[in-house]
N, C-alpha and C positions, 0 to 999 in steps of 0.2 A: 099634558103635552106629550105627543107621541115621540118615539125615540128619534125618528128621522128629522123631525122639526127641531128637536133639542140639539141635534148635531149641527144643523144648518144655522141655528141661532148662535152657536158657539163659533162657527166659521165666519158668519157675517152679523156681528152683534150690533148692528146699527139701529138706532131708534128713529132714523129718518130715511126717506127714499125720495128720489126725483123720478117721476113717471112722465115720459114724453109720449103724448097720445096723438096719433095721426088719424083724426076722425074721417079723413078723406084724402085721396091722392090727387083729387081734382085741383087745378089751379087756373085762374083766369089770366095769368101772366106766363111768360116763357123766358125766364132769365137764362142767359146763355151758359152760365156756369153752375146752375143749380145742382147740388149733390143728389137731389132726388130725381134727376132727369130720367133715369131708367124706368122709374115707376110713375112719374107724373103723367096723368092722363086727362083727356078732355071729356071722356065719358065719366059722369059723376057717380062713383060708387062710394057709399057712406057707411059709417058704423051703425049697427042696429041698436035699438034701445036695450035689447037683451044683452048684447056684448058690453055696452056701457055699464049696465048694472053689474055685470060679472066683474068688470075691472074694479069697481068700487068695493064690491063684496070681498074680493080676495086681497085687497090692498089696505083699505082704510082701517079695519079693526086690528091690524097687526103692527102699527107704528104709532109713535107719538107726534110725528110731524111728517106730512106728505106734501110735496110740491108737484102739482100737475102742470105740465107745459103743453099747451095745445098748439100743434104744429101741423105740417102737411107736406104737400098740397097747400092750399090756402084755407086756413081754419075758419075764417069768417064766412066762407061760402056755405057753411052749415046753417047760417041764419041765427038770429037772436033767440028764437024759440029753443033751439038745441041747447044753448048755454043756460037758458032758464031751467031746462031739464037737468043739466049738469049740476047746477046749484041745488035743485030740489033733491036729487039722488044723493049728492054728497052729504046733505043734512040728514037724510034718512039713514045712511050707513054709518054716520059719525056717532056711534053709540057711546064712545069713550070721550067725546068732546075734545078731540085732538086738534092740533093746528093744521089747517088746510090752506094752501096758497095756490092760486091759479094765475098762470101767465099765458098770454096768447102771443105767438110770434106770427105777425101778419104783414101783408104788403099795404094795408090800410085803405086800399082802393074801394072796398065794399062797405066802409064804415059810414053810417049816417048818424044824425044827432041822437035819435032814439037808442040806437045800438051803443053809441058812446056813453050815453047817460047810464045805461044798464051796466056796462063794464066798470065804470067809475063807482057806481053805487054798490056794486058787489065786489069791490076791491080787487078786480083783475089787474095784474100788471100787464103792460103792453110793450112789446119790442117790435122793431121793424128793421128794414135795411134801406140804405140810400147811399149811392156811390159818389156823391159829391157833384161838382159842377160839370163833370163830363158824363154823368149818368145817361142823359137822353141820347147822346151820340154813341155811347159805347156798350152799355150793358143791359140795364133794366128797362129803359125808356119810361113812359108813364109818370114823368116827374110831377106834372101838375096834379094828377090824381092822388099820388102818394102824399104830396105836401098838403093837399086839401084835406085828406084824412087826418093828417097830423094836426091841422088847425081845428078840425071838428072835435078831436079828442081834447085839445086844449080848452076849447070853449065849454066843454062839459066838466072841466076841472081836473082832467087827467093829464098825463104826460107820457112821453115815450122817448127812449134813446134809439140810436140807429147803429147798425153794423155797416161799416164801409169796407167793401171787399177791395183789397189793393191788388191791382193787376196792371198790365202794361199800358192800358189806355188812361190810367189816372195816376200812375206812379210819379209823373213829373209835376203833379198839381197838389201834393200833400199839404203844403203851406196854404195854398189858395183854398183848398177844401176846408182846412182848419179855420181859416178866417171866415168862410161862409157859415160853418156851424156855429162859430162865435156870434156872428151877426144875428143868427136865429135863436141863440141861447139853447142849443140842443147838445146834450151829452152824446158822445159816440165812441166807438172803438174800431179797431182795424182787424179784419181777418185776411190772412194771406190767400190768394187764389191758388187752388190746388188742381192739378191735373195728373193723370197717369200717362199722358203722352205729350210732353213739352215740345217735342219737335214739331215745327210747322204750326204752332199754336200761337195765335196773335195776342192772346191775353197773358201768356207766360212771361214772368219777369226773371231774367237771369240773376243768379245769386249775388254777384258783385254789385249790380245795379240796385237791387232791393236794399242791400245793406247800406250802400252809400247814400241813397235818397232818404232812407228812414233815419239814419244817424244825423244827416243834415237837418231833417225835420225836428229831431229831438233837440238839437242845439237851439233852434228857433223857439221851440216850446219852452225849454228850460229857462230862458231869460225873458219870457213874455210876461211882464208884470200885469198886463191887462187881460189875462186869461180869465174867462168867466164861465167855463164849462169843464167837465171832466173828460179826459181822453184816456179811457180805461186801458188801452193798449200799453201806454207808458206806465200807468199806475200799477199794472200787474207786475212788471219787472221791479219797480221801485219798492213796492210793499215787501217783496222778498229780500231784495238787496239790503234794505234798511231795517226790516223788522222780522224777517223770516216768516212772513205771512203769505198765504196763497189760498185762493178760493175757486179758481176755475177747474172744471172737471178734467180738462185736457192736461193739467199739471198735477193731478192726483189720480190715484187708482179709482176708477169709476165702478169697478166690479163689485156687485152686490149692493151698490148705492144708487145706480141709475139703470133704468130700463126704458125701452121704447116699445110701444104697442101700436100695431097698425089696425086699420078699420076692420080687418077680418079677424082680429084677436091674436094674431101671431106676435111673438115677443122676441125682441132683439136687444142688443146692448144699449142702443140709443136710437135716435131718429135717423142716423146716417144709413147709407145704402149698403148694408152688409150682405154677402152671399148667404144663401139658404143654409149652408153648412153650419153657420153660426146662429141659427134660430134656436131659441130657448123653449120652443113648444108653443102652445096656444093657451089663452086664458081658461079655456074650457077643460084643460088637462089638470087644473089645480084648484084646491080649496084655500090655499094660502100661497101668496106669491113667492114666499121663500122657497117653495118646492122647485121653482124653475131654476134655482141655482144648483140643482143636482142634474140638470139636463146635459145631454151630450154636447149640444151646441155651446152652452155656457162653459163647460169644462174644457172644450177644445180652444175656445177663445182665451180662457184664463191661462191655460198652460203655455200658449204661444206668447201671451203678454208677459208672463213671468220670465220666459226665456229672453225676450227682448230687454226687459228691465234689468235682468242680471248682467247682460252684456253691457248695457249702457252704464250701469253702476261701475263697472270695471274700467271703462275707457273715457268717460266724460267728466270734466271738472265742474259742470253745472248740473250734475244729475240730481242733487238735492233740490234744485229748483223745479226741474221739469219732470222728474220721476219716470223718465223713459217715454214721456209723451203719450199721445192719443192712439188708441187702437185703430180708429178710422183713418187717421193721418198715416200711420204705418202701412195700412192696407192700400192707401192711394199710392204709396211708394212701391207697392208690389208684393209685400210680405209682412204679415203681422209680427213675425218673429224677428224682424230687423227694423231698425229705425229708418225713417224717411230722411235720407241724407240731405236733401235739399232743404227741408224744413229745419232739421237739426243744425245745419251749418249756418243758415241765415239767422235763426233765432239765437244761437250761441254768440255770433258776432255782434248782434245788436245788444244782447245782454251784457257782454263784456265791455262794450263801448259805454253803455249807460253806467255801469258799475265804475268804470275808470273816471268818467266825468263827474260823478256825484261824490265819490269817496272823499276828495279834499274838503268838501263842504260840510262833512259830518263834524269837523272840529272847529268850524267857524263860529264866531259870535252870532247870537240870534239877531241882533240889530243889523248886521251886515247881510245875513241870509234874507231877512225881510226886505232889505233895501234893493237887492239885486235879482232875486229869483221869482219864478212863477209862484203865485200864492198856493197852488195845489201842491207843488213841490215843497214849499215852505211848511205847509201843514204836515207833510210826512217827515220832514227832517227834524222838526222840533217836537214831534210826538214822543212822549216818554213811554 
């Protein structure tokens, strides 16, 4: 082991890594709030076989667990043959028989039965997005095509959850959306709509409105004994409040544990749209992916993230939960060195509300908890 790599392994001693790969920026949809909007193109440029090999060559041999998340653009636009090649090359480079997991984040509109069968048979996890009952009128459109893809995946024995982006066109329908997802038995979560220019933006939700509506929804969810799906947005808060557990990258430091690789081989902190000053180099610059953690782009991002987190630690009473938040979210607020006040204040208010509502139930008898509360909340409350 050469000295530089030994130093990097000491700094980033993780046995696992998540690699978000954007094999193309092409997308067959045009969602109004897509964070990849600056780069999404209608001209289809795709990753080369050589670059795909290079990614696996510099990543797989150096970890005991690797998660590949295929993103975009629309990753299924690459076709099934591309993912057959992915599986073939992963097996070729997996000389140490490590754990490899594949997830594809797709709009589902290009999925057919043969493709779905392949994904299920090869243990691909599938995620998608759907914005509830107002989707067709407000944001993504293509409702029928997305839900058809969901049904095709189900028919092949697969399943997918949805991300529902909360914005001003659906904020008044949180309970209606929840009931719709329940009727379909589909797990889902919420992402907040983000913009760097809230003025004159018809999708932006003012902080007080977001907090009020989300807390009202929590009250409804909390006492819904007929809940048959997971709403991960609430579970994320509750896992930490009740058990000090957290798993989302946005509430942990992702540095050295997540990277995003574009079709041209350029490396960034994740799949979000970071300026080029935060580029970690290119896959062709390295023989071991750890080396990118010495790049100027990585160290610039890291130093600014540390500065933000140090400030947050001093001033925020829920810092232990959010750990200073997400670099991309901070950037959307204008500066990676400072927290995104809109996100911070809304999240803090929702967190404190949930904490206050749940706290009295921690000392209740188990029979009363089971009698009154949502079964998924019961599960978390009685967990030892």
